[in-house]
C-alpha positions in Angstrom: 0.0 0.0 0.0 1.3 3.5 -0.9 2.2 5.8 2.0 2.8 9.1 0.4 0.2 11.6 -0.7 1.6 11.7 -4.2 1.3 8.0 -4.7 -2.3 8.0 -3.3 -3.4 10.8 -5.6 -1.6 9.2 -8.6 -3.3 5.8 -8.0 -6.6 7.5 -7.4 -6.2 9.5 -10.7 -5.2 6.3 -12.5 -8.4 4.6 -11.4 -10.6 7.6 -12.2 -9.1 8.1 -15.6 -8.5 4.5 -16.5 -4.7 4.6 -16.8 -1.8 3.0 -14.9 -0.3 4.6 -11.8 2.9 5.2 -13.7 1.1 7.1 -16.5 -0.8 9.1 -13.9 2.4 10.0 -12.2 4.0 11.1 -15.4 0.9 13.1 -16.3 0.9 14.8 -12.9 4.6 15.6 -13.2 4.0 17.3 -16.6 1.1 19.3 -15.1 3.3 20.5 -12.2 6.0 21.5 -14.7 3.6 23.4 -16.8 2.4 25.3 -13.7 5.7 27.1 -13.0 5.1 30.7 -12.2 7.6 33.6 -12.4 6.9 35.2 -9.0 8.8 38.2 -7.7 8.6 39.4 -4.2 7.6 43.0 -3.7 8.7 45.1 -0.7 5.8 46.0 1.6 7.1 49.5 2.4 5.5 49.3 5.8 2.1 48.2 4.3 1.8 51.1 1.9 2.1 48.8 -1.2 -0.7 46.5 0.0 -3.2 49.0 1.5 -6.3 47.2 0.2 -5.0 43.9 1.5 -4.3 45.3 5.0 -7.7 47.1 5.0 -9.5 43.8 4.2 -7.5 41.9 6.9 -8.4 44.6 9.4 -12.1 44.3 8.4 -12.0 40.5 8.9 -10.4 40.8 12.3 -12.8 43.6 13.4 -15.8 41.7 12.2 -14.8 38.5 14.0 -14.0 40.4 17.2 -17.4 42.2 17.2 -19.5 39.3 16.0 -18.2 36.4 18.1 -17.2 36.3 21.8 -15.3 33.0 21.3 -13.5 31.8 18.2 -12.5 28.2 17.5 -9.4 27.4 15.4 -11.4 24.6 13.7 -14.1 27.0 12.5 -11.9 29.8 11.1 -12.6 28.9 7.6 -16.4 29.0 8.3 -16.0 32.5 9.9 -14.1 33.7 6.8 -16.7 32.2 4.5 -19.5 34.0 6.3 -17.5 37.3 6.2 -17.0 36.9 2.4 -20.7 36.1 2.0 -21.7 39.2 3.9 -19.2 41.5 2.1 -20.4 40.1 -1.3 -24.1 40.7 -0.3 -23.4 44.2 0.9 -21.4 45.2 -2.2 -24.0 43.9 -4.7 -27.0 45.9 -3.9 -28.9 44.4 -6.8 -30.5 41.5 -5.0 -32.7 38.8 -6.7 -35.9 40.7 -5.8 -34.6 44.0 -7.1 -33.5 42.3 -10.3 -36.9 40.8 -10.7 -38.7 44.2 -10.2 -36.3 45.9 -12.6 -36.9 43.3 -15.3 -40.7 43.5 -14.8 -40.6 47.3 -15.2 -38.3 47.3 -18.3 -40.1 44.6 -20.3 -42.7 45.5 -22.9 -46.3 45.2 -21.9 -48.2 42.0 -22.7 -52.0 42.2 -22.8 -54.3 39.4 -21.9 -55.6 39.2 -25.4 -52.1 38.4 -26.6 -51.8 35.6 -24.0 -55.0 33.9 -24.8 -55.0 31.8 -27.9 -58.2 31.6 -30.0 
């Protein structure tokens, strides 16, 4: 039985895609080689270069501190997901109901006589 994560994922991929584990490993190696990124590190300049990022981090920390009185390490991802959901909802003012009303107002009128077939 395989003990490493790579061999488990390669064998799983081999079963799912109908190929041998060796072929799956080769395929995964080629995918990893193709995913090389040219990343350069940028100086923070005491946070001035990443003001939007620092602002968002501050918002998350403030929201968690003001919403919950106790935070579990196991649920940090859930807290962050809820924060993202609330931010997305607050930034997109056009809710489903508002979209429905706007579409109903903008569409051409349809009279009952047009709906009823003779």
